C-alpha positions as semicolon CSV with decimal commas, in nm:
position;residue;x (nm);y (nm);z (nm)
1;M;-3,429;-3,423;0,227
2;D;-3,798;-3,587;0,257
3;R;-4,026;-3,396;-0,008
4;G;-4,293;-3,652;0,133
5;R;-4,290;-3,455;0,444
6;L;-4,251;-3,092;0,267
7;A;-4,511;-3,138;0,074
8;G;-4,759;-3,022;0,322
9;H;-4,545;-2,691;0,330
10;M;-4,584;-2,589;0,002
11;Q;-4,772;-2,318;-0,154
12;R;-5,094;-2,392;-0,329
13;P;-5,038;-2,201;-0,698
14;M;-5,242;-1,926;-0,729
15;A;-5,482;-1,940;-1,040
16;T;-5,707;-1,614;-0,904
17;P;-5,457;-1,305;-0,837
18;S;-5,476;-1,100;-0,480
19;P;-5,653;-0,760;-0,564
20;C;-5,400;-0,606;-0,358
21;T;-5,284;-0,323;-0,534
22;G;-5,032;-0,170;-0,302
23;E;-5,189;0,109;-0,160
24;C;-5,335;-0,065;0,179
25;R;-5,541;0,165;0,398
26;V;-5,852;0,042;0,576
27;G;-6,095;0,243;0,620
28;A;-6,359;0,295;0,903
29;Q;-6,580;0,014;0,779
30;G;-6,278;-0,219;0,773
31;I;-6,289;-0,234;0,390
32;C;-5,906;-0,205;0,192
33;R;-5,937;0,128;0,027
34;G;-5,673;0,019;-0,214
35;C;-5,845;-0,371;-0,299
36;G;-6,162;-0,345;-0,180
37;R;-6,135;-0,643;0,036
38;T;-6,249;-0,682;0,389
39;L;-5,999;-0,769;0,666
40;E;-6,192;-1,068;0,720
41;E;-6,124;-1,164;0,301
42;I;-5,731;-1,059;0,316
43;A;-5,680;-1,254;0,662
44;A;-5,826;-1,571;0,481
45;W;-5,648;-1,510;0,154
46;S;-5,348;-1,753;0,196
47;T;-5,568;-2,025;0,275
48;A;-5,905;-1,998;0,081
49;T;-6,011;-2,209;-0,219
50;E;-5,999;-2,088;-0,568
51;A;-6,357;-2,038;-0,511
52;Q;-6,342;-1,842;-0,226
53;R;-6,056;-1,634;-0,334
54;A;-6,281;-1,613;-0,702
55;A;-6,607;-1,465;-0,473
56;I;-6,361;-1,290;-0,272
57;V;-6,233;-1,094;-0,567
58;K;-6,583;-1,051;-0,660
59;A;-6,696;-0,886;-0,401
60;A;-6,409;-0,640;-0,351
61;A;-6,466;-0,514;-0,665
62;A;-6,830;-0,418;-0,591
63;R;-6,731;-0,247;-0,302
64;R;-6,408;-0,019;-0,470
65;P;-6,514;0,306;-0,538
66;A;-6,480;0,388;-0,847
67;P;-6,110;0,621;-0,909
68;D;-6,141;0,937;-0,939
69;P;-6,002;1,104;-1,277
70;R;-5,826;1,408;-1,102
71;R;-5,593;1,154;-0,981
72;R;-5,342;1,004;-1,172
73;Q;-5,309;0,632;-1,265
74;P;-4,991;0,462;-1,282
75;E;-4,901;0,354;-1,616
76;R;-4,925;-0,002;-1,663
């Protein structure tokens, strides 16, 4: 195999982990109720730079609603 040809197809390591919680439900405002990202941010994630990913995570955290204390949180 030609490693030079394949190098462009390798994914960059993610220093900023995805904020995805696996609870993908987009509300009427176009924001995921699980992670707080917009559909545009979710679509851009795989090609975003680390600086862009950090900005997305920060913006998403500000949009995410506070956890409902009546709902049992999963064990981590």
